[in-house]
C-alpha positions as CSV (number, residue, x, y, z in Angstrom):
1,M,0.0,0.2,0.2
2,L,1.4,3.6,-0.9
3,R,1.2,6.1,1.8
4,Y,0.8,10.0,1.0
5,L,1.4,12.9,3.3
6,F,-0.8,15.9,2.8
7,Y,1.6,18.9,4.3
8,I,-0.8,21.9,4.9
9,S,-1.0,25.4,6.6
10,Q,-4.2,27.1,5.5
11,N,-7.7,26.1,5.9
12,Y,-8.0,26.3,2.0
13,S,-5.9,23.5,1.8
14,F,-8.7,21.0,2.8
15,S,-10.9,21.8,-0.3
16,I,-8.0,21.5,-2.5
17,L,-6.3,18.0,-1.6
18,R,-9.8,16.3,-0.6
19,P,-10.3,15.1,-4.2
20,L,-6.8,13.7,-4.2
21,Q,-7.2,12.0,-0.9
22,E,-10.5,10.4,-2.4
23,A,-8.5,9.3,-5.7
24,I,-5.8,7.9,-3.8
25,L,-8.0,5.9,-1.5
26,R,-9.7,4.6,-4.6
27,R,-6.6,3.2,-6.0
28,G,-6.0,1.6,-2.5
29,G,-3.4,4.0,-0.9
30,E,-3.4,5.6,2.5
31,V,-3.3,9.3,3.2
32,A,-1.9,11.1,6.4
33,W,-2.2,15.3,6.9
34,F,0.5,16.9,8.8
35,V,-0.2,21.0,9.9
36,E,2.4,23.5,9.9
37,G,1.8,26.3,12.0
38,S,-1.6,27.4,14.2
39,D,-3.8,28.9,11.3
40,I,-5.5,25.7,10.5
41,N,-9.0,24.9,12.3
42,Q,-8.4,21.4,13.5
43,L,-12.6,20.9,13.8
44,Y,-12.3,20.6,9.9
45,F,-10.5,17.3,10.0
46,K,-12.9,14.4,9.5
47,S,-13.2,11.6,11.9
48,N,-11.8,9.3,9.6
49,E,-8.9,11.4,8.4
50,K,-5.1,10.5,9.8
51,V,-3.3,13.6,11.4
52,L,0.1,13.3,12.2
53,K,1.1,15.5,15.3
54,S,5.1,15.6,14.8
55,I,7.9,15.2,12.1
56,D,9.1,12.1,13.9
57,A,5.5,10.8,12.9
58,V,5.9,11.9,9.5
59,K,9.4,10.0,8.8
60,L,8.3,7.0,10.6
61,Y,5.2,7.2,8.3
62,E,7.3,7.3,5.1
63,P,5.2,8.7,2.7
64,V,6.0,8.1,-1.2
65,A,5.2,11.3,-2.0
66,T,3.7,14.8,-0.1
67,F,1.7,17.4,-1.5
68,A,1.8,21.1,-0.7
69,P,-0.7,23.3,-1.8
70,G,1.6,26.2,-0.5
71,N,5.0,27.8,-1.7
72,V,7.4,25.8,0.5
73,I,7.9,22.5,2.3
74,P,10.9,21.5,4.3
75,S,13.8,19.4,2.7
76,F,13.7,16.7,5.6
77,I,9.9,16.1,4.8
78,P,9.9,12.3,3.1
79,G,8.8,11.4,-0.4
80,I,8.8,13.3,-3.4
81,K,7.4,16.9,-2.8
82,V,4.4,17.7,-5.1
83,A,3.3,21.2,-5.6
84,V,-0.6,21.5,-6.5
85,F,-0.8,25.4,-5.9
86,H,-3.2,27.0,-3.7
87,G,-5.1,29.0,-6.7
88,F,-4.7,29.9,-10.1
89,N,-2.1,32.7,-11.5
90,A,-3.9,35.8,-10.7
91,G,-1.2,37.7,-11.8
92,K,0.2,39.1,-8.3
93,R,3.7,40.2,-8.0
94,N,6.0,39.4,-5.1
95,R,8.5,42.2,-3.4
96,K,10.8,42.0,-5.8
97,G,8.1,42.7,-8.8
98,K,8.3,39.2,-10.2
99,E,4.9,37.1,-10.7
100,D,4.9,35.0,-7.7
101,H,2.8,32.0,-9.2
102,F,6.2,31.4,-11.2
103,T,8.6,32.0,-8.4
104,I,11.1,28.4,-8.0
105,R,12.2,28.0,-4.5
106,G,14.2,24.9,-4.8
107,C,11.8,22.7,-2.7
108,F,9.7,20.8,-5.5
109,D,10.3,17.8,-7.6
110,L,7.3,18.0,-9.5
111,Y,4.5,21.0,-10.5
112,C,1.3,19.9,-11.4
113,T,0.3,22.9,-13.7
114,Q,-3.4,23.7,-14.6
115,G,-3.7,24.5,-18.3
116,P,-1.5,25.6,-21.2
117,N,-1.1,29.3,-19.9
118,T,1.3,28.1,-17.0
119,T,2.5,24.8,-18.2
120,E,4.6,26.7,-20.9
121,R,6.2,28.7,-18.4
122,F,6.9,26.0,-15.7
123,Q,8.5,23.6,-18.6
124,L,10.5,26.3,-19.6
125,L,11.8,26.6,-16.0
126,A,11.9,22.7,-15.7
127,N,14.3,22.8,-18.8
128,K,16.0,25.6,-17.0
129,H,16.7,24.2,-13.6
130,L,16.7,20.4,-14.3
131,Y,15.9,19.5,-11.0
132,F,12.2,18.8,-11.1
133,K,9.0,18.1,-13.9
134,A,6.5,20.2,-14.8
135,I,3.4,18.2,-16.0
136,E,0.0,19.5,-16.8
137,T,-2.8,17.6,-14.9
138,G,-5.2,20.4,-14.1
139,W,-6.3,21.3,-10.3
140,P,-7.7,18.8,-8.2
141,A,-9.4,21.5,-6.3
142,I,-11.9,21.7,-8.8
143,D,-12.9,18.4,-9.5
144,P,-15.9,18.6,-7.8
145,L,-16.5,22.1,-9.5
146,Y,-18.2,20.1,-12.2
147,L,-21.0,18.3,-10.7
148,K,-24.1,19.1,-11.9
149,S,-25.7,22.2,-10.4
150,E,-29.3,22.5,-9.7
151,V,-31.7,24.2,-12.6
152,K,-33.0,27.7,-11.9
153,T,-36.9,28.5,-11.9
154,E,-38.6,31.0,-13.9
155,N,-38.5,33.5,-11.4
156,Y,-35.0,32.8,-9.8
157,K,-33.7,35.6,-8.2
158,P,-30.0,36.0,-9.7
159,T,-27.5,35.5,-6.7
160,I,-24.4,37.5,-6.6
161,L,-21.0,36.2,-4.9
162,Y,-18.6,38.9,-3.5
163,C,-15.3,37.7,-2.7
164,S,-12.2,39.5,-1.9
165,T,-8.7,39.1,-1.5
166,F,-7.1,40.0,2.0
167,S,-4.0,42.0,0.4
168,R,-4.4,45.7,1.4
169,N,-3.0,47.0,-1.9
170,L,-5.7,45.0,-3.9
171,T,-8.7,44.4,-1.7
172,S,-11.9,45.9,-2.8
173,A,-13.8,45.5,0.5
174,P,-13.3,49.1,2.1
175,H,-14.2,50.6,-1.5
176,L,-17.5,48.4,-2.4
177,F,-18.8,48.5,1.2
178,D,-21.3,51.1,0.7
179,E,-22.7,50.2,-2.6
180,I,-22.8,46.5,-1.5
181,K,-25.0,47.6,1.2
182,R,-27.2,49.8,-0.9
183,L,-27.5,46.9,-3.3
184,S,-28.1,44.3,-0.7
185,Q,-31.3,46.4,0.6
186,I,-32.9,46.9,-2.5
187,N,-34.2,43.2,-3.2
188,K,-32.9,42.8,-6.8
189,W,-30.1,39.9,-5.9
190,N,-29.2,37.4,-3.3
191,W,-26.1,38.2,-2.3
192,I,-23.3,35.8,-0.4
193,I,-20.3,37.3,1.0
194,Q,-17.0,34.8,1.4
195,F,-13.6,36.4,2.4
196,H,-10.1,34.9,2.0
197,P,-9.1,33.5,5.8
198,K,-6.7,36.2,6.3
199,M,-8.9,39.1,5.7
200,P,-8.7,41.7,8.7
201,T,-11.1,40.8,11.5
202,E,-12.5,44.2,11.3
203,V,-13.4,43.9,7.7
204,V,-15.0,40.7,8.2
205,E,-17.3,42.1,11.1
206,R,-18.2,45.2,9.4
207,Y,-19.5,43.1,6.5
208,K,-21.2,40.5,8.9
209,A,-23.2,43.4,10.1
210,L,-24.7,43.6,6.6
211,E,-26.6,40.6,6.9
212,N,-30.3,40.8,5.8
213,D,-32.7,38.8,4.2
214,N,-30.9,39.2,1.2
215,L,-27.2,39.0,2.2
216,T,-25.3,36.3,4.0
217,F,-21.8,36.2,4.9
218,I,-20.2,32.9,4.9
219,E,-17.2,31.7,6.6
220,T,-16.2,28.1,5.0
221,D,-13.0,25.9,3.8
222,N,-14.7,25.1,0.8
223,V,-16.0,27.8,-1.7
224,I,-17.0,25.5,-4.5
225,P,-20.5,24.8,-3.4
226,L,-20.6,28.8,-3.2
227,L,-19.4,29.0,-6.6
228,Q,-21.8,26.6,-7.9
229,E,-24.7,28.4,-6.5
230,A,-23.9,32.0,-7.8
231,D,-24.7,33.6,-11.2
232,L,-21.9,36.2,-11.1
233,M,-19.2,37.0,-8.9
234,V,-18.0,40.6,-8.1
235,C,-14.2,40.2,-6.9
236,D,-11.2,42.1,-7.4
237,T,-7.6,40.2,-7.9
238,S,-8.3,37.1,-5.7
239,S,-7.5,34.0,-8.0
240,V,-10.9,32.5,-6.8
241,L,-12.5,34.5,-9.8
242,L,-10.5,32.1,-12.1
243,M,-12.3,29.3,-10.4
244,F,-15.6,30.7,-11.3
245,L,-15.0,31.9,-14.7
246,L,-14.5,27.9,-15.3
247,L,-17.8,27.7,-14.8
248,N,-18.7,30.0,-17.8
249,K,-20.0,32.8,-15.4
250,P,-19.2,36.2,-15.9
251,V,-17.4,38.1,-13.2
252,V,-17.4,42.1,-12.5
253,T,-13.9,43.1,-11.1
254,Y,-12.6,46.2,-9.1
255,N,-9.6,47.6,-9.9
256,N,-8.0,44.1,-11.2
257,I,-4.5,44.2,-11.8
258,T,-4.9,42.5,-15.1
259,P,-7.9,43.6,-16.6
260,S,-8.7,41.6,-19.7
261,D,-11.5,41.0,-22.1
262,Y,-13.2,38.2,-19.9
263,L,-13.8,40.4,-17.0
264,I,-16.2,43.1,-16.7
265,N,-13.4,45.7,-14.8
266,I,-14.7,49.1,-13.0
267,S,-12.8,51.6,-11.1
268,E,-15.8,53.2,-9.7
269,P,-17.9,51.7,-6.9
270,S,-20.8,53.5,-8.6
271,L,-20.6,51.5,-11.8
272,L,-20.9,48.1,-10.0
273,E,-24.8,47.7,-10.4
274,E,-24.9,48.8,-14.3
275,S,-22.1,46.2,-14.7
276,I,-23.8,43.3,-12.5
277,M,-26.8,43.8,-15.0
278,K,-24.4,43.5,-18.1
279,G,-22.8,40.4,-16.6
280,L,-26.1,38.7,-16.1
281,S,-27.2,39.4,-19.3
282,R,-24.4,37.4,-20.6
283,P,-23.2,39.2,-23.9
284,Q,-21.6,37.3,-26.7
285,E,-18.5,38.8,-26.5
286,L,-17.8,38.5,-23.1
287,M,-19.1,34.9,-23.3
288,E,-16.6,34.0,-26.2
289,S,-13.8,35.8,-24.2
290,I,-14.4,33.6,-21.0
291,K,-14.8,30.5,-23.3
292,H,-11.3,31.2,-24.5
293,F,-9.9,31.8,-21.2
294,I,-11.0,28.7,-20.0
295,E,-9.2,26.7,-22.7
296,Q,-6.2,28.3,-22.0
297,T,-6.3,28.3,-18.0
298,H,-8.2,25.0,-17.3
299,P,-9.3,23.0,-20.2
300,Y,-10.0,19.9,-18.2
301,N,-13.9,19.9,-17.2
302,D,-14.0,16.0,-16.8
303,G,-13.6,16.1,-12.7
304,N,-10.4,13.7,-13.1
305,S,-7.6,15.9,-12.4
306,S,-6.9,14.3,-9.4
307,E,-6.1,11.1,-11.2
308,R,-3.9,12.8,-13.9
309,V,-2.0,14.2,-10.5
310,L,-1.1,10.7,-9.2
311,D,-0.3,9.6,-12.6
312,A,2.2,12.1,-12.7
313,V,3.5,11.0,-9.3
314,D,3.9,7.3,-10.7
315,Y,5.9,8.9,-13.5
316,V,8.1,10.8,-11.0
317,L,8.6,8.0,-8.4
318,R,9.9,5.9,-11.6
319,E,11.8,8.4,-13.6
320,G,13.0,10.6,-10.6
321,H,16.4,9.3,-10.6
322,K,17.3,11.3,-13.8
323,L,16.6,14.8,-12.3
324,K,19.6,16.7,-10.6
325,P,19.5,17.0,-6.8
326,K,17.7,20.1,-5.7
327,P,19.8,23.2,-4.3
328,Y,20.7,23.1,-0.7
329,N,18.4,26.4,0.6
330,I,20.3,26.3,3.8
331,I,19.1,29.9,5.0
332,R,15.3,28.4,4.1
333,Q,15.3,25.1,5.3
334,L,17.2,26.7,8.7
335,K,13.8,28.7,8.9
336,M,11.5,26.0,8.2
337,R,13.4,24.0,10.9
338,N,13.1,26.7,13.2
339,K,9.5,27.2,13.0
340,L,8.7,23.6,13.1
341,K,11.4,23.6,16.1
342,Y,12.8,20.3,14.4
343,W,16.6,19.8,14.8
344,K,16.9,16.3,14.1
345,F,19.5,15.7,11.1
346,S,19.5,12.1,10.4
């Protein structure tokens, strides 16, 4: 029986990795989880999920592969290290001005890419560094996205999902508050509000206070049911908007940093209402642009990306000896050892 480890540090990891867990179990494998840090809500674990409490326990478990939806993973964790990403490439840049999605930190043996517009870049990087593989698999997190959604009735009132990133420079939450408050009180649409788990508490509490018959604030580790329920999304530069587009649904963004023809982007809160109305009408030019976006970003709508990830892992387990050794990354590894309070070097 092959053993696999999920290395997690944020609550969004559950919805990303559980479809992969199901695929592993179907293949007769075993899964264990390991939590880094204190940001995980332990109540999100299910009673039948195995959680390892220490690095020593992880080493005794001896996984053949460790999956991480984050950016880094310690070198002393056993098994090949597999990056499955915590979102799509939303064009965000790091402190050095580089696209964070494509930053190579020397931690992984395999990058499981989501579609042509990221695979090409990662393959170029793989050819340059030679110590990891990049294989296009699709993203396990959205395997459940393609379950059939309920049919809307004739008198159905459209549902608007508002999501926002926590980044102070990119969030739309303070700017759209008054307009969302107004729109939620006129009974035109149903509103669902869902924020990134790192959103400041004061912003969360302010929006929670808006709850009424037309507006619900939801805190969840799994946004997919909300994406399926909504007819249109209002957002900014959060990568969750890309998941929503994959359902062939329109998105209105506020000051998106990479405005594109598949988005309805605004820079004034006063334009929100008319932009939502435009999106709900599903104009042909917009929907054609969304279709092209899907083809380039994540063309897999079969719900089998988890299976392709496991096939990619099997390939690297067979062929990984052909990769160059990963860089030592001494400073980063020492920082991770300090964070985990683990100083054994055997």
